[in-house]
C-alpha positions as CSV (number, residue, x, y, z in Angstrom):
1,M,38.9,41.8,30.8
2,I,39.1,39.6,27.8
3,L,36.4,37.5,26.1
4,R,37.5,34.1,24.7
5,S,35.9,31.0,23.3
6,Y,34.9,28.2,25.7
7,E,37.5,25.4,26.0
8,H,36.7,21.9,27.2
9,R,38.9,22.4,30.3
10,D,36.7,25.3,31.4
11,G,33.7,23.0,32.2
12,P,34.4,22.3,35.9
13,A,35.2,25.9,36.7
14,L,32.0,27.1,34.9
15,A,29.9,24.6,36.8
16,R,31.3,25.9,40.1
17,L,30.7,29.5,39.0
18,F,27.1,28.6,38.0
19,Y,26.5,26.9,41.4
20,D,28.0,29.8,43.4
21,T,26.2,32.5,41.5
22,V,22.8,30.8,41.8
23,H,23.4,30.3,45.6
24,T,24.5,33.8,46.3
25,V,23.3,36.3,43.6
26,N,20.0,34.6,42.8
27,R,19.3,33.8,46.4
28,R,18.1,37.4,46.9
29,D,15.1,36.6,44.6
30,Y,14.5,32.9,45.2
31,T,14.1,30.7,48.3
32,Q,16.7,28.3,49.6
33,A,14.7,25.4,48.3
34,Q,14.4,27.0,44.9
35,V,18.2,27.6,44.5
36,D,18.9,24.1,45.8
37,A,16.7,22.7,43.1
38,W,18.1,25.0,40.4
39,A,21.7,24.3,41.2
40,T,22.3,21.1,43.1
41,G,26.1,21.0,42.9
42,E,25.8,17.7,41.1
43,V,26.7,18.3,37.4
44,D,27.2,15.7,34.7
45,L,30.4,17.4,33.4
46,A,30.3,15.4,30.1
47,A,26.8,16.7,29.4
48,W,27.6,20.2,30.6
49,D,30.7,20.3,28.3
50,A,28.7,18.9,25.3
51,S,26.0,21.6,25.8
52,L,28.5,24.4,26.1
53,A,30.4,23.2,23.1
54,A,27.3,22.9,21.0
55,H,26.6,26.6,21.4
56,R,28.7,29.7,20.9
57,T,30.1,30.0,24.4
58,L,32.2,32.9,25.6
59,V,34.2,33.1,28.8
60,A,35.1,36.5,30.4
61,E,38.5,36.4,32.1
62,E,40.8,38.8,33.8
63,D,44.4,37.9,34.9
64,G,43.5,34.2,34.6
65,V,40.4,34.5,36.7
66,I,37.0,33.6,35.1
67,L,34.6,36.4,35.7
68,G,31.6,34.9,33.9
69,F,30.3,33.1,30.9
70,A,27.4,33.0,28.5
71,D,26.3,30.8,25.6
72,M,23.9,31.3,22.6
73,A,22.5,28.8,20.2
74,G,22.5,29.4,16.5
75,D,18.8,30.4,16.6
76,G,19.5,33.3,19.0
77,Y,18.5,31.6,22.2
78,L,20.7,32.8,25.0
79,D,20.8,29.8,27.3
80,R,23.1,30.7,30.1
81,L,24.5,34.0,31.4
82,Y,26.3,33.9,34.8
83,V,28.7,36.4,36.4
84,H,30.7,35.6,39.5
85,R,29.3,37.2,42.6
86,D,32.5,39.2,43.1
87,H,32.4,40.7,39.6
88,Q,28.7,41.8,39.4
89,G,28.1,45.4,38.1
90,R,31.4,45.6,36.2
91,G,30.0,45.2,32.7
92,V,30.8,41.5,32.4
93,A,27.3,40.4,31.4
94,T,26.9,43.4,29.0
95,A,30.2,42.5,27.3
96,L,29.2,38.8,27.0
97,C,25.8,39.7,25.6
98,D,27.1,42.3,23.2
99,A,29.6,39.9,21.8
100,L,27.1,37.0,21.4
101,E,24.4,39.1,19.9
102,G,26.8,40.9,17.6
103,A,28.1,37.7,16.2
104,S,24.6,36.1,15.7
105,G,22.7,36.3,12.5
106,A,19.5,35.3,14.1
107,P,16.5,37.5,13.4
108,R,15.7,37.7,17.2
109,F,17.1,36.8,20.5
110,T,15.3,34.9,23.2
111,T,16.1,33.9,26.8
112,H,14.4,32.5,29.9
113,A,15.4,35.2,32.4
114,S,15.3,34.7,36.2
115,L,13.7,37.2,38.5
116,T,17.2,38.4,39.1
117,A,18.2,38.9,35.5
118,R,14.9,40.3,34.2
119,P,15.9,44.0,34.8
120,F,19.2,43.5,33.0
121,F,17.5,42.1,29.9
122,E,14.8,44.8,30.0
123,G,17.6,47.3,30.0
124,R,19.0,45.6,26.8
125,G,15.6,46.0,25.0
126,Y,14.2,42.6,25.7
127,R,10.5,42.3,26.4
128,V,8.6,39.8,28.4
129,V,6.7,37.4,26.2
130,R,5.2,35.4,29.1
131,T,5.8,34.5,32.7
132,Q,6.3,30.9,33.4
133,Q,6.9,28.4,36.2
134,V,9.6,25.8,35.6
135,E,9.9,22.8,37.7
136,R,13.2,21.5,39.0
137,R,13.3,18.5,41.3
138,G,9.7,19.1,42.3
139,V,10.2,22.7,43.1
140,R,8.6,25.5,41.0
141,L,10.7,28.5,40.0
142,P,9.3,31.6,38.2
143,N,11.0,33.0,35.2
144,F,10.3,35.0,32.1
145,V,10.4,34.1,28.4
146,M,11.9,37.3,26.9
147,E,12.8,38.4,23.4
148,K,14.1,41.2,21.3
149,A,14.6,41.7,17.6
150,N,18.2,41.7,16.2
């Protein structure tokens, strides 16, 4: 597995990976209505690309296959972390987070973790600051604001 910087041409593949991951991996913790609201399959690829390009975004790849991706803003906010359903449990998320956190000079890291991702982040030393309900397309989804010191 290699980690590389995001390239504009990755946008459509990462959008598909996001959709597939939410609808398979996150489906064990969220209802069908919740995952449908979270990941509709309708992505504004130009906005998606601009958002990924504005952050430090890393792509995990093996033999030309994208395994996962993550992005972090300059202030230490980890926005997205998604690993393909077929590559869960192989250390992909750990490698992505290690690289992003290691390259950041932010005094602390924050994320909004899903029910599914909360145990992963707790294992990395993040703590829950608060539980929240976010609304997507009129559907409420629980998640956790989490942080850890750098």
